[in-house]
N, C-alpha and C positions, 0 to 999 in steps of 0.2 A: 767219758766223752768230752771233748774239748770244743768250745765255741770258736769259730774262726772269725777273727776281727779283720775287717777290710780297711784299707787305707782310704781316708776321705780327703779330697783336695781342700786346701784352705781358701781358695778363691774360685769363683765361678769360671767356667770356660769362656774363652773369648767369643764375642758375638760375631756372627756372620755378617757380611755386608748387607744382606737382605733385611736383617733385624735392625741395623743402625740407620739405614737410608730412609728418609722420610719423603713421601710423595706430595706432601702438603704444598710446598712452593710451586710445584708443577701444576697441581690442581687449581691453585689460586691464579696462576698466570693464564691458564686456559679459560677459567671463568671470567676473569677480567677482560680478556680478549673478546670473548663471545658477547658479553654485556656491552662493551664499548662499540662493537660492530653493530649490534642490534640498535643501540641508541643513535648511532650515526645514520643508519638506514631510516629509522623512524624520523629523525630530524629532517633528513632530505625529503621524505614524503610530505611532512607538514609544510616545509618550505615550498615544495612544488604545488601543493594544493592551494596554499594561500596566495603566493606571489604570482605564479604562472597561470594557474587555471582559474583563480579567483572563485573557487568553490570549496567550501569546507562542510562536508556532509556529516551525518550522524555517526557513520563509522569512524570518521576521524575524531569526533568528539569522544566516542567511547574508547578509542585507542589512547587519547590524551589523558582521560580519567584513569585508565588502567596503568599508565606509566607513572603518573604522579604519586608521590608517597602518601 
């Protein structure tokens, strides 16, 4: 009885586009857009409360503490 030897490729098969495409730049762009939009809205709220309404409540203080690093 003879063992059958199979041919083995010397290099791996080419990667498909799904394997080589990275979604990291897209995710970073989405995250940066959402964070900057949230900070803009927060800044406008603080500006409105301080300059226009002249009332800065405890909720605004808590928001300010939560945003600061």
